C-alpha positions as YAML, in Angstrom:
chain: A
units: angstrom
residues:
- id: 1
  name: SER
  ca: [156.62, -73.59, 147.68]
- id: 2
  name: LEU
  ca: [153.16, -72.67, 149.00]
- id: 3
  name: THR
  ca: [151.57, -73.74, 145.71]
- id: 4
  name: MET
  ca: [153.57, -76.92, 145.19]
- id: 5
  name: GLU
  ca: [152.91, -78.08, 148.75]
- id: 6
  name: SER
  ca: [149.17, -77.45, 148.38]
- id: 7
  name: VAL
  ca: [148.34, -79.48, 145.24]
- id: 8
  name: PRO
  ca: [148.31, -83.27, 144.60]
- id: 9
  name: ALA
  ca: [151.49, -84.75, 143.13]
- id: 10
  name: GLU
  ca: [149.73, -85.69, 139.88]
- id: 11
  name: SER
  ca: [148.72, -82.05, 139.34]
- id: 12
  name: ARG
  ca: [152.10, -80.43, 139.97]
- id: 13
  name: GLY
  ca: [153.21, -80.31, 136.33]
- id: 14
  name: ILE
  ca: [150.23, -78.40, 134.99]
- id: 15
  name: VAL
  ca: [150.07, -76.19, 138.10]
- id: 16
  name: SER
  ca: [153.79, -75.48, 137.71]
- id: 17
  name: GLY
  ca: [153.24, -74.32, 134.12]
- id: 18
  name: PHE
  ca: [150.23, -72.25, 135.16]
- id: 19
  name: LEU
  ca: [152.19, -70.64, 138.00]
- id: 20
  name: GLN
  ca: [155.18, -69.79, 135.81]
- id: 21
  name: SER
  ca: [152.92, -68.40, 133.08]
- id: 22
  name: GLY
  ca: [152.07, -65.62, 135.50]
- id: 23
  name: TYR
  ca: [155.51, -64.20, 134.71]
- id: 24
  name: ALA
  ca: [154.83, -64.13, 130.98]
- id: 25
  name: SER
  ca: [151.32, -62.77, 131.58]
- id: 26
  name: GLY
  ca: [152.78, -59.88, 133.52]
- id: 27
  name: TYR
  ca: [155.33, -59.30, 130.77]
- id: 28
  name: LEU
  ca: [152.49, -59.30, 128.22]
- id: 29
  name: VAL
  ca: [150.55, -56.65, 130.18]
- id: 30
  name: ALA
  ca: [153.75, -54.63, 130.55]
- id: 31
  name: SER
  ca: [154.30, -54.86, 126.78]
- id: 32
  name: LEU
  ca: [150.79, -53.55, 126.14]
- id: 33
  name: ALA
  ca: [151.41, -50.74, 128.61]
- id: 34
  name: TYR
  ca: [154.68, -49.89, 126.87]
- id: 35
  name: GLY
  ca: [153.13, -49.85, 123.42]
- id: 36
  name: VAL
  ca: [150.18, -47.70, 124.49]
- id: 37
  name: LEU
  ca: [151.40, -45.57, 127.40]
- id: 38
  name: PHE
  ca: [155.12, -44.98, 126.85]
- id: 39
  name: PRO
  ca: [154.56, -42.06, 124.44]
- id: 40
  name: LEU
  ca: [152.21, -40.50, 127.03]
- id: 41
  name: ILE
  ca: [153.84, -41.08, 130.44]
- id: 42
  name: GLY
  ca: [157.43, -42.14, 129.65]
- id: 43
  name: TRP
  ca: [159.55, -44.64, 131.53]
- id: 44
  name: ARG
  ca: [159.02, -42.96, 134.91]
- id: 45
  name: GLY
  ca: [155.26, -43.32, 134.61]
- id: 46
  name: LEU
  ca: [155.60, -46.97, 133.62]
- id: 47
  name: PHE
  ca: [157.90, -47.55, 136.56]
- id: 48
  name: MET
  ca: [155.34, -46.15, 139.00]
- id: 49
  name: LEU
  ca: [152.55, -48.15, 137.34]
- id: 50
  name: GLY
  ca: [154.58, -51.31, 137.83]
- id: 51
  name: ILE
  ca: [154.52, -50.86, 141.60]
- id: 52
  name: LEU
  ca: [150.76, -51.44, 141.85]
- id: 53
  name: PRO
  ca: [150.70, -55.27, 141.50]
- id: 54
  name: ALA
  ca: [152.96, -55.55, 144.56]
- id: 55
  name: LEU
  ca: [149.97, -54.52, 146.67]
- id: 56
  name: LEU
  ca: [148.51, -58.00, 146.00]
- id: 57
  name: VAL
  ca: [150.95, -59.26, 148.63]
- id: 58
  name: LEU
  ca: [148.70, -57.72, 151.28]
- id: 59
  name: TYR
  ca: [145.72, -59.76, 150.04]
- id: 60
  name: ILE
  ca: [147.74, -62.97, 149.81]
- id: 61
  name: ARG
  ca: [149.15, -62.56, 153.31]
- id: 62
  name: ARG
  ca: [145.69, -61.95, 154.76]
- id: 63
  name: ASN
  ca: [143.53, -64.44, 152.86]
- id: 64
  name: VAL
  ca: [145.61, -67.40, 151.57]
- id: 65
  name: ALA
  ca: [145.98, -70.34, 153.95]
- id: 66
  name: GLU
  ca: [149.29, -72.02, 154.75]
- id: 67
  name: SER
  ca: [150.12, -75.24, 152.88]
- id: 68
  name: PRO
  ca: [149.68, -78.73, 154.43]
- id: 69
  name: GLY
  ca: [153.45, -79.20, 154.32]
- id: 70
  name: TRP
  ca: [154.27, -76.03, 156.24]
- id: 71
  name: LYS
  ca: [155.80, -76.22, 159.66]
- id: 72
  name: ARG
  ca: [156.91, -73.42, 161.97]
- id: 73
  name: ASP
  ca: [160.66, -73.19, 162.22]
- id: 74
  name: ASP
  ca: [162.34, -70.42, 164.18]
- id: 75
  name: SER
  ca: [165.88, -71.44, 163.35]
- id: 76
  name: GLY
  ca: [166.18, -68.53, 160.91]
- id: 77
  name: LEU
  ca: [169.43, -67.86, 159.08]
- id: 78
  name: ALA
  ca: [171.40, -70.36, 161.11]
- id: 79
  name: GLY
  ca: [168.98, -73.12, 160.09]
- id: 80
  name: THR
  ca: [169.22, -72.13, 156.42]
- id: 81
  name: VAL
  ca: [173.01, -72.11, 156.50]
- id: 82
  name: SER
  ca: [172.98, -75.52, 158.18]
- id: 83
  name: VAL
  ca: [170.73, -76.98, 155.48]
- id: 84
  name: LEU
  ca: [172.88, -75.52, 152.70]
- id: 85
  name: ARG
  ca: [175.98, -76.95, 154.37]
- id: 86
  name: ARG
  ca: [174.46, -80.43, 154.65]
- id: 87
  name: HIS
  ca: [173.17, -80.36, 151.07]
- id: 88
  name: TRP
  ca: [175.96, -78.33, 149.48]
- id: 89
  name: ARG
  ca: [176.31, -80.54, 146.40]
- id: 90
  name: LEU
  ca: [172.60, -80.21, 145.65]
- id: 91
  name: ALA
  ca: [172.79, -76.47, 146.31]
- id: 92
  name: VAL
  ca: [175.72, -76.00, 143.91]
- id: 93
  name: TYR
  ca: [173.95, -78.04, 141.25]
- id: 94
  name: ALA
  ca: [170.69, -76.10, 141.65]
- id: 95
  name: ILE
  ca: [172.52, -72.75, 141.53]
- id: 96
  name: LEU
  ca: [174.28, -73.73, 138.30]
- id: 97
  name: LEU
  ca: [171.03, -74.92, 136.75]
- id: 98
  name: MET
  ca: [169.26, -71.71, 137.78]
- id: 99
  name: THR
  ca: [172.16, -69.64, 136.43]
- id: 100
  name: ALA
  ca: [171.85, -71.31, 133.03]
- id: 101
  name: LEU
  ca: [168.05, -70.91, 133.04]
- id: 102
  name: ASN
  ca: [168.26, -67.24, 134.02]
- id: 103
  name: PHE
  ca: [170.83, -66.56, 131.30]
- id: 104
  name: PHE
  ca: [168.44, -68.35, 128.94]
- id: 105
  name: SER
  ca: [165.43, -66.28, 129.98]
- id: 106
  name: HIS
  ca: [166.98, -62.85, 130.41]
- id: 107
  name: GLY
  ca: [169.36, -63.33, 127.50]
- id: 108
  name: ALA
  ca: [166.40, -63.95, 125.20]
- id: 109
  name: GLN
  ca: [164.17, -61.20, 126.61]
- id: 110
  name: ASP
  ca: [165.82, -58.19, 128.18]
- id: 111
  name: LEU
  ca: [167.50, -56.67, 125.12]
- id: 112
  name: TYR
  ca: [165.12, -58.06, 122.51]
- id: 113
  name: PRO
  ca: [163.10, -54.80, 122.37]
- id: 114
  name: THR
  ca: [166.40, -52.95, 121.95]
- id: 115
  name: PHE
  ca: [167.32, -55.35, 119.13]
- id: 116
  name: LEU
  ca: [164.02, -54.57, 117.40]
- id: 117
  name: LYS
  ca: [164.54, -50.82, 117.76]
- id: 118
  name: VAL
  ca: [168.24, -50.63, 116.92]
- id: 119
  name: ASP
  ca: [168.80, -53.43, 114.41]
- id: 120
  name: HIS
  ca: [165.42, -53.11, 112.69]
- id: 121
  name: GLY
  ca: [164.33, -49.54, 113.39]
- id: 122
  name: PHE
  ca: [160.89, -50.41, 114.76]
- id: 123
  name: LYS
  ca: [158.92, -47.83, 116.75]
- id: 124
  name: ALA
  ca: [157.35, -48.35, 120.19]
- id: 125
  name: HIS
  ca: [153.99, -49.62, 118.88]
- id: 126
  name: ALA
  ca: [155.61, -52.25, 116.65]
- id: 127
  name: VAL
  ca: [158.03, -53.35, 119.38]
- id: 128
  name: GLY
  ca: [155.17, -53.66, 121.86]
- id: 129
  name: ALA
  ca: [153.11, -55.71, 119.41]
- id: 130
  name: ILE
  ca: [155.95, -58.17, 118.71]
- id: 131
  name: VAL
  ca: [156.72, -58.58, 122.41]
- id: 132
  name: VAL
  ca: [153.03, -59.22, 123.13]
- id: 133
  name: ILE
  ca: [153.07, -62.01, 120.52]
- id: 134
  name: ALA
  ca: [156.26, -63.39, 122.07]
- id: 135
  name: ASN
  ca: [154.62, -63.53, 125.47]
- id: 136
  name: LEU
  ca: [151.57, -65.31, 124.10]
- id: 137
  name: GLY
  ca: [154.04, -67.97, 123.03]
- id: 138
  name: ALA
  ca: [155.64, -67.86, 126.48]
- id: 139
  name: ILE
  ca: [152.31, -68.42, 128.22]
- id: 140
  name: LEU
  ca: [151.40, -71.37, 126.00]
- id: 141
  name: GLY
  ca: [154.89, -72.84, 126.30]
- id: 142
  name: GLY
  ca: [154.83, -72.70, 130.09]
- id: 143
  name: LEU
  ca: [151.43, -74.38, 130.25]
- id: 144
  name: ILE
  ca: [152.19, -77.09, 127.69]
- id: 145
  name: PHE
  ca: [155.69, -77.95, 128.89]
- id: 146
  name: GLY
  ca: [154.63, -77.91, 132.53]
- id: 147
  name: ALA
  ca: [151.75, -80.29, 131.85]
- id: 148
  name: SER
  ca: [153.89, -82.50, 129.60]
- id: 149
  name: SER
  ca: [156.57, -82.79, 132.28]
- id: 150
  name: GLN
  ca: [154.09, -84.72, 134.41]
- id: 151
  name: ARG
  ca: [154.15, -87.49, 131.82]
- id: 152
  name: PHE
  ca: [157.61, -87.27, 130.26]
- id: 153
  name: GLY
  ca: [159.65, -85.98, 133.20]
- id: 154
  name: ARG
  ca: [161.02, -82.60, 134.24]
- id: 155
  name: ARG
  ca: [164.54, -83.10, 132.89]
- id: 156
  name: ARG
  ca: [163.42, -84.39, 129.51]
- id: 157
  name: MET
  ca: [161.23, -81.34, 128.98]
- id: 158
  name: LEU
  ca: [164.08, -79.03, 129.97]
- id: 159
  name: VAL
  ca: [166.33, -80.68, 127.39]
- id: 160
  name: ALA
  ca: [163.60, -80.61, 124.72]
- id: 161
  name: GLY
  ca: [162.86, -76.91, 125.26]
- id: 162
  name: ALA
  ca: [166.51, -75.88, 125.16]
- id: 163
  name: LEU
  ca: [167.26, -77.81, 121.96]
- id: 164
  name: LEU
  ca: [164.08, -76.75, 120.14]
- id: 165
  name: CYS
  ca: [164.85, -73.13, 120.99]
- id: 166
  name: LEU
  ca: [168.08, -73.42, 119.00]
- id: 167
  name: VAL
  ca: [166.09, -74.67, 115.99]
- id: 168
  name: ALA
  ca: [163.89, -71.55, 116.12]
- id: 169
  name: LEU
  ca: [166.79, -69.13, 116.61]
- id: 170
  name: PRO
  ca: [167.38, -68.18, 112.92]
- id: 171
  name: LEU
  ca: [163.71, -67.22, 112.45]
- id: 172
  name: TRP
  ca: [163.83, -65.23, 115.69]
- id: 173
  name: LEU
  ca: [166.85, -63.10, 114.86]
- id: 174
  name: TYR
  ca: [167.56, -63.19, 111.15]
- id: 175
  name: SER
  ca: [164.14, -62.84, 109.54]
- id: 176
  name: ASP
  ca: [163.09, -59.90, 107.40]
- id: 177
  name: GLY
  ca: [159.94, -58.02, 108.34]
- id: 178
  name: ALA
  ca: [157.79, -57.78, 111.45]
- id: 179
  name: PRO
  ca: [155.54, -60.84, 110.79]
- id: 180
  name: ALA
  ca: [158.46, -63.27, 110.49]
- id: 181
  name: LEU
  ca: [160.25, -61.76, 113.47]
- id: 182
  name: ALA
  ca: [157.06, -62.03, 115.52]
- id: 183
  name: ALA
  ca: [156.71, -65.69, 114.55]
- id: 184
  name: GLY
  ca: [160.31, -66.31, 115.60]
- id: 185
  name: ALA
  ca: [159.77, -64.48, 118.89]
- id: 186
  name: PHE
  ca: [156.65, -66.57, 119.55]
- id: 187
  name: ALA
  ca: [158.55, -69.81, 118.90]
- id: 188
  name: VAL
  ca: [161.61, -68.91, 120.98]
- id: 189
  name: GLN
  ca: [159.62, -67.70, 123.97]
- id: 190
  name: PHE
  ca: [157.41, -70.80, 123.72]
- id: 191
  name: MET
  ca: [160.55, -72.87, 124.27]
- id: 192
  name: VAL
  ca: [162.28, -70.59, 126.79]
- id: 193
  name: GLN
  ca: [159.27, -70.23, 129.06]
- id: 194
  name: GLY
  ca: [158.40, -73.84, 128.32]
- id: 195
  name: CYS
  ca: [161.60, -74.74, 130.16]
- id: 196
  name: TRP
  ca: [160.63, -72.38, 132.95]
- id: 197
  name: GLY
  ca: [157.19, -73.94, 133.19]
- id: 198
  name: VAL
  ca: [158.92, -77.02, 134.59]
- id: 199
  name: VAL
  ca: [161.00, -75.14, 137.17]
- id: 200
  name: PRO
  ca: [158.53, -74.46, 140.03]
- id: 201
  name: ALA
  ca: [157.72, -78.17, 140.34]
- id: 202
  name: HIS
  ca: [161.24, -79.46, 139.62]
- id: 203
  name: LEU
  ca: [163.05, -77.10, 142.00]
- id: 204
  name: ASN
  ca: [160.65, -77.69, 144.88]
- id: 205
  name: GLU
  ca: [160.77, -81.46, 144.36]
- id: 206
  name: LEU
  ca: [164.58, -81.41, 144.54]
- id: 207
  name: SER
  ca: [164.67, -79.20, 147.64]
- id: 208
  name: PRO
  ca: [165.35, -80.60, 151.13]
- id: 209
  name: ALA
  ca: [162.03, -80.91, 152.96]
- id: 210
  name: GLU
  ca: [163.26, -79.06, 156.04]
- id: 211
  name: ALA
  ca: [164.04, -75.94, 153.99]
- id: 212
  name: ARG
  ca: [161.56, -76.09, 151.14]
- id: 213
  name: GLY
  ca: [160.39, -72.56, 151.85]
- id: 214
  name: THR
  ca: [163.94, -71.18, 151.67]
- id: 215
  name: PHE
  ca: [166.10, -73.46, 149.52]
- id: 216
  name: PRO
  ca: [164.31, -72.83, 146.18]
- id: 217
  name: GLY
  ca: [164.39, -69.07, 146.69]
- id: 218
  name: VAL
  ca: [168.05, -68.99, 147.71]
- id: 219
  name: VAL
  ca: [169.35, -71.09, 144.81]
- id: 220
  name: TYR
  ca: [167.07, -69.32, 142.32]
- id: 221
  name: GLN
  ca: [168.16, -65.85, 143.41]
- id: 222
  name: LEU
  ca: [171.83, -66.80, 143.43]
- id: 223
  name: GLY
  ca: [171.40, -68.10, 139.89]
- id: 224
  name: ASN
  ca: [169.65, -64.85, 139.03]
- id: 225
  name: LEU
  ca: [172.53, -62.91, 140.59]
- id: 226
  name: PHE
  ca: [175.13, -64.75, 138.53]
- id: 227
  name: ALA
  ca: [173.05, -64.27, 135.37]
- id: 228
  name: SER
  ca: [172.50, -60.56, 136.01]
- id: 229
  name: TYR
  ca: [175.52, -59.83, 133.81]
- id: 230
  name: ALA
  ca: [173.61, -61.08, 130.76]
- id: 231
  name: ALA
  ca: [172.31, -57.69, 129.59]
- id: 232
  name: PRO
  ca: [175.59, -55.73, 130.14]
- id: 233
  name: MET
  ca: [177.52, -58.52, 128.42]
- id: 234
  name: GLN
  ca: [175.12, -58.50, 125.48]
- id: 235
  name: ALA
  ca: [175.41, -54.71, 125.21]
- id: 236
  name: VAL
  ca: [179.21, -55.00, 125.07]
- id: 237
  name: LEU
  ca: [178.98, -57.72, 122.41]
- id: 238
  name: ALA
  ca: [176.52, -55.63, 120.39]
- id: 239
  name: VAL
  ca: [178.88, -52.65, 120.38]
- id: 240
  name: ARG
  ca: [181.90, -54.78, 119.54]
- id: 241
  name: TYR
  ca: [180.27, -56.76, 116.73]
- id: 242
  name: GLY
  ca: [177.75, -54.16, 115.56]
- id: 243
  name: SER
  ca: [174.66, -56.30, 116.10]
- id: 244
  name: TYR
  ca: [172.30, -56.98, 118.98]
- id: 245
  name: GLY
  ca: [171.23, -60.08, 117.06]
- id: 246
  name: PHE
  ca: [174.70, -61.57, 117.45]
- id: 247
  name: ALA
  ca: [174.70, -60.79, 121.17]
- id: 248
  name: LEU
  ca: [171.28, -62.39, 121.71]
- id: 249
  name: ALA
  ca: [172.30, -65.46, 119.73]
- id: 250
  name: ALA
  ca: [175.58, -65.97, 121.61]
- id: 251
  name: VAL
  ca: [174.03, -65.90, 125.09]
- id: 252
  name: THR
  ca: [170.98, -67.95, 124.10]
- id: 253
  name: ILE
  ca: [173.05, -70.71, 122.47]
- id: 254
  name: LEU
  ca: [175.51, -71.01, 125.37]
- id: 255
  name: SER
  ca: [172.82, -70.99, 128.03]
- id: 256
  name: ALA
  ca: [170.76, -73.59, 126.13]
- id: 257
  name: ILE
  ca: [173.79, -75.88, 126.02]
- id: 258
  name: GLY
  ca: [174.26, -75.34, 129.76]
- id: 259
  name: ILE
  ca: [170.64, -76.32, 130.47]
- id: 260
  name: VAL
  ca: [170.99, -79.51, 128.43]
- id: 261
  name: LEU
  ca: [174.17, -80.50, 130.27]
- id: 262
  name: PHE
  ca: [172.89, -79.75, 133.78]
- id: 263
  name: ALA
  ca: [169.51, -81.39, 133.15]
- id: 264
  name: ALA
  ca: [171.26, -84.49, 131.77]
- id: 265
  name: ILE
  ca: [173.46, -85.01, 134.84]
- id: 266
  name: GLY
  ca: [170.83, -84.08, 137.43]
- id: 267
  name: SER
  ca: [168.27, -86.11, 139.31]
- id: 268
  name: GLU
  ca: [164.49, -86.04, 139.40]
- id: 269
  name: ALA
  ca: [161.96, -86.35, 142.22]
- id: 270
  name: LYS
  ca: [158.68, -86.14, 140.33]
- id: 271
  name: GLU
  ca: [156.82, -88.40, 142.73]
- id: 272
  name: ALA
  ca: [157.94, -86.67, 145.94]
- id: 273
  name: ASP
  ca: [155.09, -85.93, 148.35]
- id: 274
  name: LEU
  ca: [155.46, -82.23, 149.12]
- id: 275
  name: ARG
  ca: [152.33, -82.13, 151.27]
- id: 276
  name: VAL
  ca: [153.97, -84.12, 154.04]
- id: 277
  name: PRO
  ca: [155.32, -81.76, 156.74]
- id: 278
  name: ALA
  ca: [159.06, -81.62, 157.18]
- id: 279
  name: PRO
  ca: [160.38, -83.73, 160.07]
- id: 280
  name: ALA
  ca: [160.94, -81.94, 163.36]
...
């Protein structure tokens, strides 16, 4: 919200993609750390290393100015509940869209290293290398789709990313050899994070102005909560059907269809002026 309220409307698409690519950039660094450091420090060491970036919050809180659209509101939880009650249809829609997008993202990412290790027998270095390549695709996808959404619309780019991901799915899961699998991972993550490159702008544009600092976070995290079953569900499917590839494919296909449906029936507010303060 701070970012979207601080940039001109005509820049929101590319800034949205740039912002979301921070996720894939962090995943890329984590993949490098896994490939290089896991044999030396194990998962506990990686866990502790992952805490360090959180310290950036202290710098942001101290040095980054508030957005032009910010306004002090001491209504707290009661105010948030009131906004959600008044805009409950929008809230339900946004939660469902975020649920589909989180299934799409986590379903394509979380157990993919396990798929490479179990189904293909790759070691840590090879898994790390393939995931790094996948996240290079994710970074480019977020940037390109975010920028393109400024011209073609947020919903159209969501639909395009979800459908094109399905085209790349056979290369991603059913190829032979590391190079082909890496190419498939690059393509799929280009599309998955391409969809997500649209989300920061789209979700903030749809949000009620009086709760723009809270509404996006609430609906996103509820969608994340409902999609948190993705990895356990995929593990169960992998055991039942003897293949992590099948489990990844099932969740990715269903979530892509969900994104297409929700994007098709939703609205768009690409020209909304987020820099105008919310009414008192």
